[in-house]
C-alpha positions as CSV (number, residue, x, y, z in Angstrom):
1,M,-135.8,73.7,-3.6
2,N,-134.3,70.9,-5.7
3,D,-133.6,72.8,-8.9
4,R,-129.9,72.7,-9.9
5,I,-127.6,73.7,-12.7
6,A,-124.3,71.7,-12.9
7,L,-121.0,72.2,-14.8
8,R,-119.1,69.0,-14.6
9,G,-115.6,68.0,-15.8
10,M,-114.0,71.4,-16.1
11,R,-110.2,71.0,-16.4
12,I,-108.3,74.2,-15.9
13,Y,-104.5,74.7,-15.5
14,G,-103.5,76.7,-12.4
15,H,-100.8,77.2,-9.8
16,H,-102.2,75.8,-6.6
17,G,-100.4,73.8,-3.9
18,A,-98.5,73.8,-0.7
19,N,-95.1,73.3,-2.1
20,A,-93.1,75.8,-4.1
21,R,-93.0,73.8,-7.3
22,E,-96.8,73.7,-7.5
23,Q,-96.8,77.5,-7.4
24,V,-94.4,77.7,-10.3
25,V,-95.5,74.9,-12.7
26,A,-99.1,75.0,-13.9
27,Q,-101.0,71.7,-13.3
28,P,-104.5,70.5,-14.1
29,V,-107.3,71.2,-11.7
30,D,-110.6,69.5,-12.2
31,V,-113.7,71.4,-11.0
32,D,-117.3,70.3,-10.7
33,L,-119.8,73.0,-9.8
34,E,-123.5,72.6,-8.9
35,V,-125.7,75.6,-8.0
36,E,-129.2,75.5,-6.5
37,V,-131.5,78.0,-8.2
38,D,-135.2,78.3,-8.8
39,L,-135.7,77.2,-12.4
40,R,-139.5,77.5,-12.6
41,A,-139.5,80.8,-14.5
42,P,-136.9,79.8,-17.2
43,A,-138.6,76.4,-17.5
44,E,-141.7,78.3,-18.7
45,S,-140.3,81.4,-20.4
46,D,-137.3,79.8,-22.2
47,R,-135.4,83.1,-21.6
48,L,-131.7,83.3,-20.6
49,G,-132.5,86.3,-18.5
50,D,-134.7,84.2,-16.2
51,T,-131.9,81.8,-15.2
52,V,-128.2,81.6,-14.4
53,D,-125.9,81.9,-17.4
54,Y,-123.9,78.7,-17.6
55,A,-121.2,80.4,-19.7
56,A,-120.8,83.1,-17.1
57,L,-120.4,80.5,-14.4
58,Q,-117.8,78.7,-16.4
59,R,-115.8,81.9,-17.1
60,M,-115.9,82.7,-13.4
61,V,-114.4,79.3,-12.5
62,V,-111.7,79.5,-15.2
63,R,-110.7,83.0,-14.1
64,I,-110.3,82.0,-10.4
65,V,-108.4,78.7,-11.1
66,A,-106.2,80.2,-13.8
67,E,-105.5,83.6,-12.4
68,Q,-105.3,83.1,-8.6
69,R,-102.8,81.1,-6.5
70,Y,-103.7,79.2,-3.4
71,S,-101.8,76.8,-1.2
72,L,-104.9,74.7,-0.4
73,L,-107.6,73.1,-2.5
74,E,-110.0,74.1,0.4
75,R,-109.2,77.8,-0.2
76,L,-109.6,77.4,-4.0
77,A,-113.0,75.7,-3.6
78,G,-114.1,78.3,-1.1
79,E,-113.3,81.2,-3.4
80,I,-115.3,79.5,-6.2
81,A,-118.2,79.0,-3.9
82,C,-118.2,82.6,-2.7
83,A,-118.0,83.9,-6.2
84,A,-121.0,81.8,-7.3
85,L,-123.1,83.0,-4.3
86,E,-122.5,86.6,-5.5
87,Q,-125.1,85.9,-8.2
88,P,-128.5,86.7,-6.6
89,R,-130.4,83.8,-8.1
90,I,-128.1,81.2,-6.6
91,V,-129.1,80.1,-3.1
92,A,-126.6,77.3,-2.6
93,V,-123.5,75.9,-4.2
94,T,-121.5,72.7,-4.2
95,V,-118.0,72.8,-5.6
96,S,-115.5,69.9,-6.0
97,V,-111.9,70.6,-6.8
98,A,-109.4,67.9,-7.6
99,K,-105.7,67.7,-8.6
100,P,-105.5,64.5,-10.7
101,R,-101.7,64.5,-11.3
102,I,-100.3,65.3,-7.8
103,F,-99.8,61.6,-6.7
104,Q,-99.0,60.0,-10.1
105,E,-97.0,57.2,-8.5
106,S,-100.0,55.9,-6.5
107,G,-102.8,57.0,-8.8
108,A,-104.6,58.8,-6.0
109,T,-106.4,62.0,-6.8
110,P,-106.9,64.4,-3.8
111,S,-110.1,66.4,-3.9
112,V,-112.2,68.7,-1.8
113,T,-115.9,69.2,-1.9
114,L,-117.6,72.2,-0.2
115,H,-121.3,73.1,0.1
116,R,-122.3,76.6,0.9
117,R,-125.7,78.2,1.3
118,R,-126.8,81.8,1.3
């Protein structure tokens, strides 16, 4: 299956990082989410009930990033991936998480990308 739904460029403020300051001061976290789902039915029916609700996916990502606290980007990405796979129509997920301001002096942006399949 090659059908995909993507949410790109989400910037959410959260408390994630291995040092204590990162757990106290909210910082931007950039998230890209891509889910693999069979889109044949909604392509014909034009009904929201036949697909994955983009707004619900976006709310799920915002809730996890804004309300949870993790030391590692790997864990944050893993939690997002697991939550996405709870939706029965989603058969695979790719999630990328980046912290664009962590290394301001060098301009580097650390990121993690995970792919998980049901």
